[in-house]
C-alpha positions in Angstrom: 1.7 112.9 84.2 -1.3 115.2 83.4 -4.0 114.9 80.8 -6.9 117.3 80.0 -10.1 116.9 78.1 -13.0 119.1 77.2 -16.6 117.7 77.0 -19.3 120.1 75.7 -23.0 119.2 75.9 -23.5 120.5 72.3 -20.3 118.9 70.8 -21.5 115.4 69.9 -20.6 112.7 67.5 -23.8 110.7 67.2 -26.5 109.0 69.1 -25.1 105.6 69.9 -27.0 102.6 68.5 -27.4 100.3 71.5 -26.4 97.4 69.1 -22.7 98.4 69.2 -22.8 96.3 72.5 -24.0 93.2 70.7 -22.5 89.7 70.8 -22.0 86.6 68.7 -22.7 82.9 69.1 -21.5 80.4 66.6 -21.8 76.6 66.4 -18.1 76.4 67.2 -16.4 74.5 70.0 -18.3 74.8 73.3 -20.1 78.0 72.5 -23.5 76.3 72.1 -23.0 72.8 73.6 -22.0 73.0 77.3 -21.9 76.8 76.8 -25.5 77.9 76.6 -27.0 74.4 76.2 -26.3 71.5 78.6 -29.5 69.6 79.4 -27.8 67.5 82.2 -26.3 70.5 84.0 -27.6 71.2 87.6 -28.9 74.6 86.5 -30.5 73.5 83.2 -34.0 74.8 82.6 -36.8 72.8 80.9 -35.2 73.7 77.5 -31.8 72.4 78.5 -30.3 75.9 78.7 -27.9 76.7 81.6 -29.5 79.2 83.9 -26.1 80.2 85.4 -25.1 81.4 81.9 -28.4 83.1 81.3 -27.9 85.1 84.5 -24.5 86.3 83.4 -25.7 87.2 79.9 -28.7 89.1 81.4 -26.3 91.1 83.6 -24.5 92.3 80.4 -27.8 93.5 78.9 -26.8 92.3 75.4 -29.0 94.0 72.8 -28.5 91.6 69.9 -26.8 88.3 69.3 -25.5 87.2 65.8 -26.1 83.5 64.9 -25.3 80.8 63.8 -21.9 81.9 62.3 -19.3 82.8 61.4 -17.5 80.3 59.3 -20.0 77.7 60.3 -22.8 79.3 58.4 -21.2 78.9 55.0 -21.9 75.2 54.9 -25.0 75.2 57.2 -28.4 73.9 56.2 -30.8 75.7 58.5 -33.4 73.0 57.9 -31.2 70.6 59.9 -32.0 72.5 63.1 -35.9 72.2 63.0 -38.3 69.5 63.8 -38.0 66.7 66.5 -34.5 66.5 67.9 -34.4 62.7 67.3 -35.0 63.3 63.6 -32.3 65.9 63.1 -29.2 64.8 61.1 -25.6 64.8 62.4 -23.5 66.7 59.9 -19.8 67.2 59.5 -18.8 70.8 60.0 -16.1 71.6 57.4 -15.2 75.0 58.9 -14.0 73.7 62.3 -13.5 70.0 61.5 -16.1 68.9 64.0 -19.5 67.2 64.0 -22.7 69.0 64.5 -25.6 67.3 66.3 -28.2 70.0 65.4 -29.7 69.7 68.9 -29.9 73.4 68.9 -31.4 75.2 65.9 -33.5 78.3 65.3 -36.3 77.4 67.7 -34.0 76.7 70.6 -31.8 79.7 70.0 -34.9 82.0 69.7 -36.2 80.8 73.0 -32.8 81.3 74.6 -32.7 84.9 73.2 -36.0 85.6 74.8 -34.8 84.2 78.1 -31.8 86.6 78.2 -33.7 89.6 76.8 -31.9 90.0 73.5 -32.8 90.2 69.8 -31.6 87.8 67.1 -29.3 88.8 64.2 -29.4 85.9 61.8 -27.0 84.9 59.1 -27.8 83.1 55.8 -25.6 80.7 54.0 -24.2 82.3 50.8 -21.3 79.9 50.6 -22.5 76.4 49.8 -26.1 77.6 49.2 -27.7 80.8 48.0 -30.8 82.9 47.3 -33.4 80.2 47.5 -32.4 78.8 50.9 -32.0 82.3 52.2 -35.5 83.4 51.2 -37.0 80.2 52.6 -35.2 80.8 55.9 -36.6 84.3 56.1 -40.1 83.1 55.3 -39.9 80.4 58.0 -38.7 82.9 60.6 -40.9 85.9 59.8 -44.1 85.0 57.9 -47.2 84.7 60.0 -48.7 81.7 58.3 -50.5 80.3 55.2 -47.4 79.4 53.3 -45.3 76.2 53.2 -42.4 77.4 55.3 -44.4 79.4 57.8 -46.9 76.6 58.3 -43.9 74.2 58.9 -42.7 76.5 61.6 -46.2 76.5 63.2 -46.2 72.7 63.0 -42.9 72.7 64.7 -44.4 74.5 67.7 -43.9 78.2 67.1 -47.3 79.8 66.2 -46.2 83.4 65.9 -43.3 84.6 63.7 -40.2 85.8 65.4 -40.1 88.9 63.2 -36.3 89.1 63.0 -35.3 92.5 61.6 -31.5 92.0 61.1 -30.0 89.6 58.6 -26.4 89.0 57.4 -25.8 88.0 53.8 -23.2 85.4 54.4 -19.9 85.6 56.3 -16.4 86.6 55.4 -16.9 85.8 51.7 -13.6 87.4 50.9 -11.7 84.7 52.8 -10.1 81.8 50.8 -10.7 79.7 54.0 -14.5 80.2 53.6 -16.6 77.4 52.2 -18.0 78.8 49.0 -15.4 81.6 48.8 -16.1 84.1 46.0 -14.4 87.1 44.5 -15.9 90.5 45.1 -17.9 90.7 41.9 -19.3 87.1 42.3 -20.3 87.8 45.9 -21.6 91.3 45.1 -23.9 89.9 42.5 -25.2 87.1 44.7 -25.6 89.4 47.7 -27.5 91.9 45.6 -29.9 89.4 44.2 -30.4 87.8 47.6 -31.1 91.2 49.1 -33.6 91.9 46.4 -35.5 88.7 47.1 -35.5 89.4 50.9 -36.8 92.9 50.3 -39.5 91.6 48.0 -40.7 89.7 51.1 -40.3 92.6 53.5 -38.6 95.9 52.4 -38.2 97.0 56.0 -35.6 94.4 57.0 -32.1 95.5 57.8 -29.4 93.7 55.7 -25.7 93.4 56.3 -23.3 92.7 53.4 -19.8 91.2 53.9 -16.9 93.6 54.0 -13.3 92.6 54.5 -12.4 89.9 57.0 -9.6 92.1 58.3 -7.6 95.1 57.0 -4.7 92.9 56.0 -6.6 91.1 53.3 -5.0 91.5 49.9 -8.4 92.6 48.4 -9.0 95.3 51.0 -10.4 97.9 50.4 -11.2 97.2 46.8 -13.5 94.5 48.1 -15.7 97.0 49.8 -15.9 99.3 46.8 -16.8 96.4 44.4 -19.3 94.8 46.7 -21.0 98.1 47.5 -21.3 99.1 43.9 -23.4 95.9 43.4 -25.4 96.2 46.7 -25.5 99.8 47.9 -29.1 100.4 47.1 -30.4 97.2 48.7 -28.3 96.9 51.9 -28.0 98.9 55.1 -24.6 97.8 56.6 -21.3 96.5 55.5 -19.5 94.1 58.0 -16.0 94.4 59.3 -14.0 92.0 61.5 -10.9 92.4 63.5 -9.1 90.3 66.1 -6.3 91.6 68.4 -3.1 89.7 69.4 0.1 90.1 71.3 2.2 87.3 70.1 5.4 89.4 70.6 4.5 90.1 74.3 5.0 93.8 73.8 2.2 95.6 75.8 2.9 99.0 74.3 2.5 97.7 70.7 -0.5 95.7 71.7 -2.4 98.5 73.3 -1.7 100.8 70.2 -3.6 98.4 67.9 -6.8 100.5 68.3 -5.1 103.0 66.0 -5.3 100.3 63.3 -8.9 99.7 64.2 -9.9 103.3 63.9 -8.0 103.6 60.5 -9.8 100.6 59.3 -13.2 102.1 60.2 -12.3 105.5 58.7 -11.1 103.9 55.4 -14.3 101.8 54.9 -16.4 104.9 55.9 -14.5 106.7 53.1 -15.3 103.9 50.6 -19.0 104.1 51.6 -19.0 107.8 50.8 -17.2 107.2 47.5 -19.8 104.7 46.4 -22.6 106.9 47.6 -21.3 109.8 45.5 -20.7 107.6 42.5 -24.2 106.3 42.6 -25.6 109.8 43.3 -27.5 108.3 46.2 -29.3 109.9 49.1 -29.1 106.7 51.1 -26.7 106.0 53.9 -24.9 102.7 54.5 -23.3 102.1 57.9 -20.7 99.7 59.4 -21.6 96.5 61.3 -18.4 95.5 63.2 -19.9 92.1 63.9 -16.8 90.2 64.9 -14.2 91.7 67.3 -12.2 90.5 70.3 -8.8 89.5 71.5 -7.8 86.1 70.0 -4.4 84.5 70.2 -4.0 82.7 73.6 -5.4 79.4 72.3 -3.9 79.3 68.8 -1.4 76.5 69.5 -3.7 74.2 71.5 -6.4 74.3 68.8 -4.1 73.2 65.9 -4.6 69.4 66.2 -8.4 69.6 66.0 -8.5 72.2 63.2 -6.0 70.1 61.1 -8.2 67.0 61.5 -5.9 65.1 63.8 -8.7 64.3 66.3 -11.2 63.1 63.7 -14.6 64.8 63.9 -15.3 65.5 67.7 -18.6 67.0 68.8 -18.2 70.3 70.7 -14.5 70.0 71.6 -12.8 72.9 73.4 -11.8 75.3 70.7 -10.7 78.9 70.7 -10.9 78.9 74.5 -8.7 82.0 75.2 -8.0 82.6 78.9 -7.9 86.3 79.1 -5.6 88.3 81.4 -5.6 91.8 82.8 -3.7 93.1 79.8 -6.8 92.1 77.7 -9.1 94.1 79.9 -7.2 97.2 78.7 -7.5 96.2 75.1 -11.2 95.5 75.2 -11.8 98.8 77.0 -9.8 100.6 74.2 -11.8 98.8 71.5 -15.2 99.8 73.1 -14.0 103.4 73.5 -13.1 103.4 69.7 -16.6 102.2 68.8 -18.1 105.0 71.0 -16.0 107.6 69.2 -17.0 106.1 65.8 -20.7 105.9 66.7 -21.6 108.1 63.6 -20.6 105.2 61.3 -20.5 102.1 63.5 -24.0 101.2 64.3 -23.7 97.5 65.2 -20.8 95.6 66.8 -20.6 92.0 68.2 -18.0 90.8 70.6 -16.9 87.4 69.3 -18.0 85.4 71.0 -20.2 85.3 74.1 -19.5 81.9 75.9 -16.4 79.7 76.0 -15.2 80.6 72.5 -13.0 83.7 72.8 -15.6 84.9 75.2 -16.2 87.0 78.3 -18.0 84.0 80.0 -16.5 80.6 80.6 -18.1 77.4 81.8 -17.1 73.9 82.9 -19.1 70.9 81.8 -21.3 70.0 84.7 -19.6 72.7 86.8 -19.6 76.5 87.3 -19.7 79.5 85.0 -17.6 82.5 85.7 -16.7 86.0 84.3 -13.4 86.3 82.4 -11.4 89.4 82.9 -12.8 91.1 79.8 -16.4 90.7 81.0 -16.0 93.9 83.0 -15.2 96.6 80.4 -17.9 95.1 78.2 -20.3 95.2 81.2 -19.6 98.8 82.0 -19.9 100.0 78.4 -23.1 98.1 77.7 -24.8 99.1 80.9 -23.6 102.7 81.1 -22.5 103.7 77.6 -25.9 104.2 76.0 -26.9 107.7 74.8 -25.0 110.2 72.7 -21.3 110.0 72.1 -19.5 113.3 73.1 -16.8 114.7 70.9 -14.0 115.1 73.4 -10.8 117.2 72.9 -8.1 115.3 74.7 -4.6 116.6 75.3 -2.0 114.2 76.9 1.5 112.8 76.4 1.9 110.2 73.7 4.3 107.4 72.7 5.3 105.7 69.5 4.7 102.0 68.9 6.4 99.9 66.2 3.5 100.6 63.9 1.9 103.9 65.1 3.0 107.3 66.2 1.5 109.7 68.8 -0.5 107.1 70.6 -2.2 108.8 73.6 -1.3 107.4 77.0 -4.8 108.4 78.2 -7.6 107.0 76.0 -10.9 108.6 77.0 -14.5 108.3 75.7 -17.6 109.9 77.1 -21.4 109.4 76.7 -24.2 111.8 77.5 -26.5 109.1 78.9 -30.2 108.6 78.4 -30.9 109.7 82.0 -29.1 113.0 81.5 -25.8 112.1 83.1 -22.4 111.4 81.7 -20.3 108.3 81.7 -16.6 108.6 81.2 -14.5 105.5 80.2 -10.8 105.9 80.5 -7.7 103.7 79.9 -4.2 104.5 81.0 -1.7 102.9 78.7 1.3 103.9 80.7 3.1 101.0 82.5 4.5 103.0 85.4 3.0 106.4 85.7 -0.4 107.5 87.0 -2.2 110.1 84.9 -4.0 113.0 86.5 -7.0 113.5 84.2 -8.9 116.8 84.3 -12.1 117.0 82.3 -13.9 120.4 81.7 -17.6 119.5 81.6 -19.1 122.5 79.7 -22.9 122.7 79.8 -23.2 120.0 82.4 -24.2 122.1 85.4 -25.1 120.9 88.9 -23.5 117.4 88.4 -22.1 115.3 91.1 -20.2 112.0 91.2 -22.5 109.0 91.1 -20.1 106.1 90.6 -16.4 105.4 90.1 -15.2 101.9 89.2 -11.6 100.8 88.7 -10.0 97.8 87.1 -6.3 97.4 87.8 -3.9 94.6 88.9 -0.3 94.3 89.9 0.2 91.5 87.4 -0.7 92.2 83.8 -0.9 88.4 83.2 -3.5 87.8 86.0 -6.5 85.7 85.0 -9.8 84.6 86.4 -10.6 80.9 86.8 -13.2 78.7 88.3 -11.2 78.5 91.5 -10.3 82.2 91.5 -13.2 83.8 89.6 -12.6 87.3 91.1 -8.8 87.6 90.8 -9.4 90.4 88.3 -12.6 92.4 89.2 -13.7 96.0 89.6 -13.4 97.9 92.8 -14.8 101.2 93.9 -12.5 104.0 93.0 -11.4 106.8 95.3 -10.3 110.3 94.7 -12.5 111.2 91.8 -14.1 114.7 92.2 -16.8 116.6 90.4 -17.1 120.3 91.2 -17.1 123.7 89.6 -17.9 122.1 86.2 -14.8 119.9 86.3 -14.2 116.2 86.7 -10.8 115.2 88.1 -9.6 111.7 88.6 -6.3 109.9 88.9 -5.7 107.0 86.4 -3.3 104.4 87.9 -0.7 102.8 85.6 -2.3 100.2 83.3 -5.9 100.8 84.4 -9.4 100.9 83.1 -12.0 103.2 84.8 -15.6 104.1 84.5 -16.8 107.3 86.1 -20.5 108.4 86.2 -21.8 111.8 87.0 -25.4 113.1 87.1 -27.7 115.7 88.5 
């Protein structure tokens, strides 16, 4: 099977905001406790944070991490996580039917972010609380001193403000499952007034308003239109969320779901343009896709805890999907879609980072290891920064149950900051290799720098603490760059990253 693509130096989509390679940590399951924080672990540092996890996160070069939720934030009192640990209250978390010790709060999370080299993306509670708690939180985090909340931060050991620039105005407020759920008009009004108060403190902060929790919501896309009509002039981004599942065990249908993702993005981008025109505005609002991942492997095992059958456990194992090789292909496809939509998607957060539907897994008191999906995320984050190229791709297609003309070869390319080009390619075909030929126009005197392949004979293969490298990249062979053309063979069901440079 053959596929061709044309990449032209001058045919670009947009500069990629590095924050599309962001991540998410919520007080959910073992994401925080025994994920990033385990004071009795052999690798724990003086702050109780696992150094083995820190090393794996650093390797990913994550630009921003969203915190503390997620559904958790909609009933969270941020003040519970400050001051001496022994004085912090234990609370019942209604979102995940667990107990929260509050051993980790804003100070501990901020120190962890500094240790892994990432920025914070903080969410405020617009479910059970509102404007006043939000403005106090912003003041505590960002004001230098001389006010009640900033001086309390200083008394709690942090002299200088953290100066967090990116703030989420609640989480999934369209969802009936959300604590403090509101309709679009109610939420739009509250978000607008909260945004005005935050901008009165600092007009330069970046604010994210809640869009639809997924494209199947009955209020989608009216929700976006109503919320943006209230908030357009005072926010910078609208959030979207999407999770991917293969309950029917049909790989072709599963790997076609990125067509749904791209339609979702295009639809909301259209709503943004509609509201912009209606308001006669010169301002642009972009998309923050701040929750995305594969999520379905753990659904049955979580049911007892989420329904309250186990009482209120602290940091139980929840949403601990064990990812297989098939999921490598899906995550690679999602990241390719974000690269192609870089003109409208400026922030994206894989949900989540450790243990909870995550690329990194840990054992209490034991090792940490890379899940299969760690690798496409790693390659995109490390080598997908620069300018997204507008590729013309021609290849055979197939029809899934939901979508027609799904390309077997999914390809994205980035003109990188060092002047080279990174190509990310997924072969969706189960049995046939694809011979990919890319015409690299305007990229003269380039040679092959790196070629990495992810493939496996068993699509259900997983990594584990005993076999952490069962699914891992290997150096590719046969890729050639010459005469202005890149040629490479894509094995059946494979993910590849190819880098060229001068």
